[in-house]
C-alpha positions in Angstrom: 31.4 22.7 21.1 33.1 24.8 18.4 31.3 27.0 15.9 27.8 26.1 14.6 28.8 25.8 11.0 30.8 22.6 10.3 32.3 20.0 12.6 36.1 20.6 12.2 37.0 17.4 14.0 34.9 15.4 11.6 36.5 17.2 8.6 39.9 16.3 9.9 38.8 12.7 10.4 37.7 12.3 6.8 40.6 14.2 5.3 43.4 12.4 7.3 42.1 9.2 8.9 39.8 8.1 6.1 41.3 9.5 2.9 44.8 10.3 3.9 45.1 13.4 1.8 48.7 13.9 2.9 49.6 11.1 0.5 48.8 13.6 -2.3 51.9 15.5 -1.2 54.0 12.6 -2.6 53.2 13.8 -6.1 55.1 16.6 -7.7 51.8 18.6 -8.2 51.3 18.9 -4.4 54.8 18.4 -3.2 55.1 21.9 -1.7 52.2 21.3 0.7 52.0 19.4 3.9 49.6 18.1 6.5 50.4 21.0 8.8 49.6 23.5 6.0 46.4 21.8 5.2 45.2 22.0 8.8 46.3 25.6 9.1 44.2 26.5 6.0 41.2 24.7 7.4 41.5 26.4 10.7 41.8 29.9 9.1 38.7 29.1 7.0 36.7 28.3 10.1 37.9 31.5 11.8 37.1 33.6 8.8 33.6 32.0 8.3 32.7 32.3 12.0 33.9 35.9 12.5 33.1 37.5 9.1 30.6 35.4 7.2 28.2 34.0 9.7 27.3 37.4 11.3 26.0 38.5 7.9 23.5 35.7 7.5 20.4 37.0 9.4 20.9 40.6 8.2 21.4 39.7 4.6 18.4 37.4 4.6 16.2 40.2 6.0 17.6 42.9 3.7 17.7 40.8 0.6 19.0 41.9 -2.8 17.1 45.0 -3.9 16.3 45.7 -7.5 16.0 49.3 -8.7 13.7 49.4 -11.8 14.9 53.0 -12.7 18.5 52.1 -13.0 18.1 48.4 -13.8 20.6 47.6 -11.0 20.7 45.5 -7.9 22.1 46.3 -4.5 23.3 43.5 -2.3 23.1 43.8 1.5 25.6 46.3 2.7 27.2 43.8 5.1 28.4 41.8 2.1 30.8 44.4 0.9 33.3 44.1 3.7 33.1 40.3 3.7 33.7 40.2 -0.1 36.7 42.5 0.3 38.2 40.0 2.7 37.6 37.2 0.2 39.8 39.1 -2.2 42.5 39.8 0.3 42.6 36.1 1.4 42.9 34.8 -2.2 40.4 32.2 -1.3 38.6 32.0 -4.7 41.5 30.3 -6.6 43.1 28.3 -3.7 42.9 25.1 -5.7 44.0 26.5 -9.1 47.5 26.6 -10.6 49.9 29.4 -9.4 50.3 30.1 -13.1 46.8 31.6 -13.1 47.0 33.2 -9.7 46.0 30.2 -7.6 47.6 28.5 -4.6 47.7 24.9 -6.0 45.9 23.2 -3.1 44.1 19.8 -3.6 40.4 20.0 -4.4 39.7 17.7 -1.4 40.9 20.5 0.9 39.1 23.1 -1.2 35.8 21.2 -0.8 36.2 21.2 3.0 36.9 24.9 2.9 33.9 25.5 0.5 31.6 23.6 2.9 32.7 26.0 5.7 32.2 29.1 3.6 28.8 28.0 2.3 27.7 27.3 5.9 29.0 30.8 6.7 27.2 32.6 3.9 25.4 30.5 1.3 24.4 33.5 -0.8 27.7 35.4 -0.8 29.9 32.4 -1.3 27.5 31.1 -4.0 28.2 34.2 -6.0 32.0 33.8 -5.5 32.0 30.2 -6.6 30.0 31.0 -9.8 32.8 33.4 -10.6 35.4 30.7 -10.2 33.4 28.4 -12.6 33.4 31.2 -15.3 37.2 31.7 -14.8 37.9 28.0 -15.1 35.9 27.8 -18.4 38.0 30.6 -19.9 41.2 29.0 -18.6 40.3 25.7 -20.4 38.6 26.9 -23.5 39.5 30.6 -24.0 42.0 32.2 -26.3 45.1 33.8 -24.9 43.5 37.2 -25.5 40.4 36.1 -23.5 42.5 34.8 -20.7 44.4 38.0 -20.5 41.3 40.2 -20.6 39.0 38.2 -18.3 40.4 35.2 -16.6 43.0 36.7 -14.2 40.6 39.4 -12.8 37.9 36.7 -12.4 40.3 34.4 -10.5 41.4 37.4 -8.4 37.7 38.2 -7.7 38.2 41.8 -8.9 35.4 41.0 -11.4 32.6 38.5 -11.0 30.8 36.2 -13.4 27.7 34.1 -13.7 26.3 31.3 -15.9 23.3 32.3 -17.9 21.5 29.3 -19.4 17.8 29.3 -18.5 15.1 30.9 -20.6 11.4 31.1 -19.9 10.7 28.2 -22.3 14.1 26.5 -21.9 14.7 25.1 -18.4 15.9 21.5 -18.4 15.5 21.4 -22.2 18.4 23.4 -23.4 17.5 22.5 -26.9 14.7 25.0 -26.7 17.0 28.0 -26.2 16.1 31.0 -28.4 18.9 33.5 -27.6 20.8 34.2 -30.9 24.3 35.2 -31.8 25.2 36.9 -35.1 28.8 37.2 -36.1 30.3 40.7 -36.6 33.0 41.5 -39.2 35.5 42.0 -36.4 35.1 38.5 -35.0 32.8 39.4 -32.0 29.1 38.5 -32.0 25.8 40.4 -31.5 23.8 38.7 -28.8 20.0 39.0 -28.5 17.7 37.3 -26.1 16.5 37.0 -22.5 17.9 34.8 -19.8 16.1 34.2 -16.5 17.0 32.7 -13.1 20.6 34.1 -13.2 22.1 33.8 -9.8 24.2 36.9 -9.1 23.3 38.1 -12.6 23.3 41.7 -11.4 24.8 43.2 -8.2 27.0 46.0 -6.9 29.8 44.0 -5.3 32.4 44.7 -8.0 33.3 47.7 -10.2 30.8 49.7 -12.0 18.3 20.3 -29.0 21.5 21.1 -28.1 23.4 20.9 -31.4 24.5 24.3 -32.5 24.6 25.8 -29.1 27.7 27.9 -28.4 29.1 29.6 -25.3 29.9 33.3 -25.2 31.7 35.7 -22.9 29.3 38.6 -22.6 30.8 41.3 -20.3 28.6 43.8 -18.5 31.2 46.5 -19.5 33.3 46.1 -22.7 37.0 45.7 -21.9 39.6 47.8 -23.6 42.8 46.4 -24.9 44.7 47.7 -21.9 42.4 45.8 -19.5 40.4 48.9 -18.4 36.7 49.0 -18.5 35.0 50.7 -21.5 31.4 51.5 -22.2 28.5 49.6 -20.8 27.4 46.6 -22.9 23.9 46.4 -24.2 22.7 44.3 -21.2 20.1 45.3 -18.7 18.6 43.6 -15.7 14.8 43.8 -16.2 13.9 42.4 -12.8 14.7 39.9 -10.0 12.7 37.0 -8.6 11.0 37.0 -5.2 12.0 33.7 -3.8 11.4 31.3 -1.0 15.0 31.5 0.1 18.5 32.7 -0.8 17.1 36.3 -0.5 20.5 37.9 -0.5 21.6 36.3 -3.8 19.9 38.2 -6.7 18.1 36.0 -9.2 18.0 38.2 -12.2 16.3 38.4 -15.6 18.8 39.7 -18.1 17.9 41.2 -21.5 20.7 41.0 -24.1 20.7 43.3 -27.1 17.5 45.3 -26.6 19.2 48.0 -28.7 20.9 45.6 -31.0 24.4 46.4 -29.6 25.2 43.5 -27.2 28.7 42.3 -27.8 29.8 38.7 -27.0 32.9 36.7 -27.7 32.8 33.1 -28.7 34.3 30.8 -26.0 35.6 27.5 -27.4 34.4 26.0 -30.6 31.2 27.2 -32.4 28.4 24.7 -32.0 30.2 22.8 -29.2 28.7 24.8 -26.4 27.3 21.8 -24.5 30.7 20.2 -24.2 32.1 23.6 -22.9 29.3 24.1 -20.5 29.4 20.7 -19.0 33.0 21.3 -18.0 31.6 24.0 -15.7 28.5 22.0 -14.9 30.3 19.1 -13.2 32.2 21.6 -11.0 29.0 23.4 -10.2 27.1 20.1 -9.4 29.8 19.2 -6.9 29.5 22.6 -5.4 25.7 22.3 -5.2 26.2 19.1 -3.2 28.5 21.1 -0.9 25.9 23.9 -0.6 23.3 21.3 0.5 25.7 19.7 2.9 26.6 23.0 4.4 23.0 23.8 5.3 22.5 20.3 6.7 25.7 20.7 8.8 24.8 24.0 10.3 21.2 23.0 10.9 22.4 19.9 12.7 24.9 21.7 14.9 22.4 24.4 15.7 19.9 21.7 16.7 22.4 20.0 19.0 23.2 23.4 20.6 19.5 24.2 21.0 18.5 20.9 22.5 21.4 21.1 25.0 20.1 24.4 26.3 16.3 23.9 26.0 15.0 22.7 29.4 11.7 20.9 29.1 10.1 17.8 30.6 11.3 15.3 33.2 13.9 12.6 32.6 12.6 9.2 31.5 15.8 7.6 32.9 15.3 8.4 36.6 12.6 9.8 38.9 13.1 13.5 39.5 11.0 16.6 39.8 13.6 18.7 37.9 13.2 19.3 34.2 16.1 18.3 31.9 17.6 19.5 28.6 15.6 18.0 25.8 18.7 16.4 24.3 18.2 13.8 27.1 14.9 12.6 25.7 15.1 9.5 23.5 13.0 10.9 20.6 15.2 14.0 20.4 18.3 11.8 20.5 16.8 9.8 17.6 16.3 12.9 15.5 19.8 14.2 16.3 21.5 10.9 15.5 19.5 10.6 12.3 20.7 14.0 11.2 24.3 13.2 12.3 24.6 10.1 10.1 23.3 11.8 7.0 25.4 14.9 7.5 28.6 12.9 8.2 27.8 10.3 5.5 27.2 13.0 2.8 30.3 14.8 3.9 32.4 11.7 3.5 31.1 10.8 0.0 31.5 14.5 -1.1 35.1 14.7 0.1 35.8 11.3 -1.4 34.5 12.5 -4.8 36.8 15.5 -4.6 39.7 13.2 -3.6 39.0 11.2 -6.8 39.3 14.4 -8.8 42.6 15.1 -7.2 43.8 11.6 -8.1 42.9 12.2 -11.8 45.6 15.0 -11.7 48.4 12.9 -10.2 47.9 9.6 -12.0 48.0 8.4 -15.6 46.6 5.7 -17.9 44.2 3.1 -16.5 44.5 4.4 -13.0 43.6 7.9 -14.1 40.7 6.4 -16.0 39.5 4.5 -12.9 39.5 7.7 -10.8 37.7 9.7 -13.4 35.1 7.0 -13.8 34.3 7.2 -10.1 34.0 11.0 -10.4 31.6 10.7 -13.3 29.4 8.1 -11.5 29.3 9.9 -8.1 28.8 13.5 -9.2 25.0 13.1 -9.8 24.7 11.2 -6.5 26.6 14.0 -4.6 24.4 16.7 -6.1 21.0 15.0 -5.9 21.3 12.8 -2.8 22.9 15.6 -0.7 20.2 18.1 -1.6 17.3 15.7 -1.1 18.7 14.7 2.4 19.4 18.4 3.2 15.7 19.2 2.8 14.9 16.4 5.3 17.7 17.3 7.7 16.8 21.0 7.9 13.1 20.0 8.4 14.2 17.7 11.2 16.2 20.5 12.8 13.1 22.6 12.8 11.3 19.8 14.6 14.0 19.6 17.2 13.3 23.2 18.1 9.5 22.9 18.1 7.6 26.1 17.6 10.7 28.2 17.9 12.2 26.3 15.0 9.3 27.7 12.9 10.1 31.2 13.9 12.6 33.6 12.3 14.2 34.3 15.7 16.2 31.2 15.1 18.0 30.2 11.9 16.3 26.8 11.4 13.6 28.0 9.0 16.2 29.9 7.0 18.3 26.7 6.5 15.2 25.0 5.1 14.3 27.9 2.8 17.8 28.2 1.5 18.6 24.5 1.0 15.6 23.8 -1.1 17.1 25.4 -4.2 19.9 22.9 -4.2 17.6 20.2 -5.5 16.8 22.5 -8.5 20.2 24.3 -9.1 22.4 23.0 -12.0 19.9 20.5 -13.3 17.0 19.3 -11.2 17.4 16.1 -9.2 15.2 14.2 -11.7 17.7 15.2 -14.4 20.6 14.0 -12.3 18.8 10.6 -11.9 18.3 10.3 -15.6 21.9 11.2 -16.3 23.0 8.5 -13.8 20.9 5.7 -15.3 21.3 6.5 -19.0 24.7 8.0 -19.3 26.7 6.8 -16.3 25.3 3.2 -16.3 23.8 2.2 -19.6 25.9 4.2 -22.1 29.1 3.4 -20.0 28.2 -0.3 -20.1 28.6 -0.5 -16.3 32.4 0.0 -16.5 32.4 2.7 -13.8 29.7 1.0 -11.7 31.9 -2.1 -11.5 34.8 0.2 -10.4 32.6 1.5 -7.6 31.6 -2.0 -6.5 35.3 -2.9 -6.4 36.0 -0.1 -4.0 33.0 -1.1 -1.8 34.3 -4.7 -1.7 37.7 -3.5 -0.4 36.0 -1.8 2.5 33.8 -4.8 3.3 36.9 -7.0 3.3 38.8 -4.8 5.7 35.8 -4.4 8.0 35.3 -8.2 8.2 38.8 -8.5 9.8 37.3 -6.9 12.9 35.1 -9.5 14.6 33.1 -6.9 16.6 31.8 -5.2 13.4 31.6 -8.2 11.1 27.8 -8.2 11.2 27.7 -4.6 9.9 30.0 -5.6 7.1 27.7 -8.4 6.2 24.7 -6.0 6.1 26.5 -3.7 3.8 27.6 -6.6 1.6 23.9 -7.6 1.3 23.0 -4.1 0.3 25.8 -4.1 -2.2 24.4 -7.3 -3.7 21.0 -5.8 -3.8 22.2 -2.8 -5.7 24.0 -4.9 -8.3 20.9 -6.9 -8.8 18.8 -3.8 -9.3 21.4 -2.5 -11.9 21.2 -5.8 -13.7 17.4 -5.5 -13.7 17.6 -2.0 -15.2 19.9 -3.2 -17.9 17.5 -6.0 -18.7 14.6 -3.6 -18.9 16.6 -1.4 -21.4 17.5 -4.5 -23.5 13.8 -5.4 -23.7 12.7 -2.0 -25.0 11.6 -0.6 -21.6 13.3 2.8 -21.9 10.2 4.7 -20.8 10.0 2.5 -17.6 13.6 3.5 -16.8 12.7 7.2 -16.8 10.1 6.4 -14.1 12.6 4.3 -12.1 15.5 6.7 -12.3 14.9 8.8 -9.2 14.1 5.9 -7.0 17.3 4.2 -8.3 19.5 7.2 -7.5 18.1 7.2 -4.0 19.0 3.6 -3.3 22.4 4.1 -4.9 22.9 7.0 -2.5 21.8 4.8 0.4 24.3 2.1 -0.4 27.1 4.6 -1.1 26.5 6.1 2.4 26.5 2.7 3.9 29.9 2.1 2.4 31.1 5.4 3.8 29.8 4.5 7.3 31.4 1.1 7.2 34.7 2.7 6.2 34.3 5.1 9.1 33.3 2.3 11.5 36.3 0.1 10.6 38.6 3.2 11.1 37.0 4.4 14.3 36.3 1.2 16.2 39.9 0.2 17.0 40.7 3.8 18.1 37.7 3.8 20.4 38.7 0.5 21.9 42.2 1.9 22.6 40.7 4.7 24.6 37.9 2.9 26.5 39.1 -0.7 26.7 36.5 -2.9 28.5 35.2 0.0 30.6 31.9 -0.7 32.4 29.0 1.7 31.8 29.7 4.1 34.7 33.4 4.3 33.8 32.5 4.7 30.1 30.4 7.8 30.9 33.2 9.3 32.9 35.7 8.7 30.0 33.3 10.2 27.5 32.8 13.2 29.7 36.5 13.8 30.1 38.0 12.7 26.8 37.0 14.5 23.7 38.6 12.0 21.4 36.8 9.1 23.0 33.5 10.9 22.7 34.2 11.7 19.1 35.0 8.0 18.1 32.1 6.8 20.2 29.8 9.0 18.1 31.4 7.7 14.9 30.9 4.1 15.9 27.3 4.5 17.2 26.4 6.6 14.2 27.7 4.1 11.7 26.0 1.2 13.6 22.7 3.2 13.6 22.8 3.9 9.9 23.8 0.3 8.9 21.9 -1.5 11.5 18.7 0.5 11.3 18.3 3.1 8.5 19.9 0.9 5.8 17.2 -1.8 6.4 14.7 0.4 4.7 16.7 0.3 1.5 15.9 -3.4 1.1 12.2 -2.4 0.8 13.2 0.2 -1.8 14.9 -2.6 -3.8 11.6 -4.5 -3.8 9.9 -1.3 -5.1 12.3 -1.1 -8.0 12.0 -4.8 -8.8 8.2 -4.5 -9.1 6.5 -4.5 -12.5 3.9 -2.0 -11.5 3.6 0.5 -14.4 1.0 2.9 -13.0 3.5 5.8 -13.3 3.9 5.3 -17.0 0.2 4.5 -17.7 -1.6 7.2 -15.8 -3.2 9.8 -18.2 -2.6 13.5 -17.6 -6.3 14.1 -17.1 -6.5 11.4 -14.4 -4.7 13.2 -11.6 -7.7 15.2 -10.6 -11.4 15.0 -11.0 
């Protein structure tokens, strides 16, 4: 077994055997890259995460980010400084950006695989790094040449860091309630006044000392001189940090802007078009939150496998013996591990596929480009919300595998659960993602992108039906696909009949069933890819011979796991989705009707 962060063999399977990312090298944009280079980068990322990032996790969680009320500053765990320096030296932050801005020009599909590894290595440190990337990308897309020269390059180089400050005490999901103000100065800059809360990495010591009318501003901690050097401190102070359930090492700061009336900000993009500007960053961040959630699921699962292989407890149920056996041999433990495996690997596949769709938007034109972009728009809320909801369940199941020790801080299981929970809240709560999916990505889009998704699923079903041994699984996925289409038609009919309020109540259950079906598609795709390769390795081997082959041949064991995992998801777990369809079809309107005073006595 390799490191306990991310299964590298599964990553390679998705990247090459499913998606075939090497085909991207046929386009001029990625022509300088190769399969060998992709694999080398992935291997180096694993090495860096295992040797430099993972060792910081326990220490950083215990130390936390410390706020000093006298200086209004935050100190991150000391162990982060060396790791962050190595991030800079490795130029990891801009690996998928254009060489023109200091990047390396790799496909985002590979970048997502690397991000999963780094998030698993250090959720908190890499979370701050990726926020910086989002800020740099916004300035690249919307900034003036002067802003790019002053801020963008040093952000991409990670010499400076940045964060996104949106939330206020009375403006969480409702950004129309934001009260922070900007008043234009004679010189073109703005005076900013207000308070922002829940700002991840809003203050640290890693680097150098109704929505209309909303605008986005660059507000530096230190004013930047014309020559690029740092000038005087801007009128921003950190007035405190939150004490949280998890992500202890990532400061969550309250920032006061303009307490002395001297906070300078610079308009980014067009005045009053801030939501359009922010959502450019938001889509990237939502994909990354999906990767954050996936990374915690992945590491929790691999640690659970490792723990159960080494924990000796109980007698074998397979044969009479006085000797105790590793608990991984017990059927109920196998059930929990296989359940975690199919969600981790299914969520990984859909997340990488979404990244691959983004890459395709950069190498195609016209209708084909529109098709790929439509798939991205439709899948982003699913990746963010479904991954994070399942991560909470996977990390909880990992705790269960370890029993009482899983609940203790001597092992990392409870930290995975504490850290992953924020991902269902970050960058728009999962309820907001569901509403976005139903109202913007389905109804407002008139199902154009949904029909594109169904077309992709149909292609996989057709390919799988060519293999007689897995035809029944293709039939089950096809039935689930038909159920999803029926539910979408039902939602559209509800909207046409004036039932908009009902749709708000059904949005989250709908996102869940859509995620279920998308994962079924991914598993069928993996099944049709893996089954022939497994047969090539094991042929018609009898059970005893099969066990010998699986013990001795890593590739056979890998494909065996892919096949049985897909069969378990489609043949067992997916069956529950048909009951969820029935729930969504029901006309029960208790959710809408219940009065706010009726929840308690």
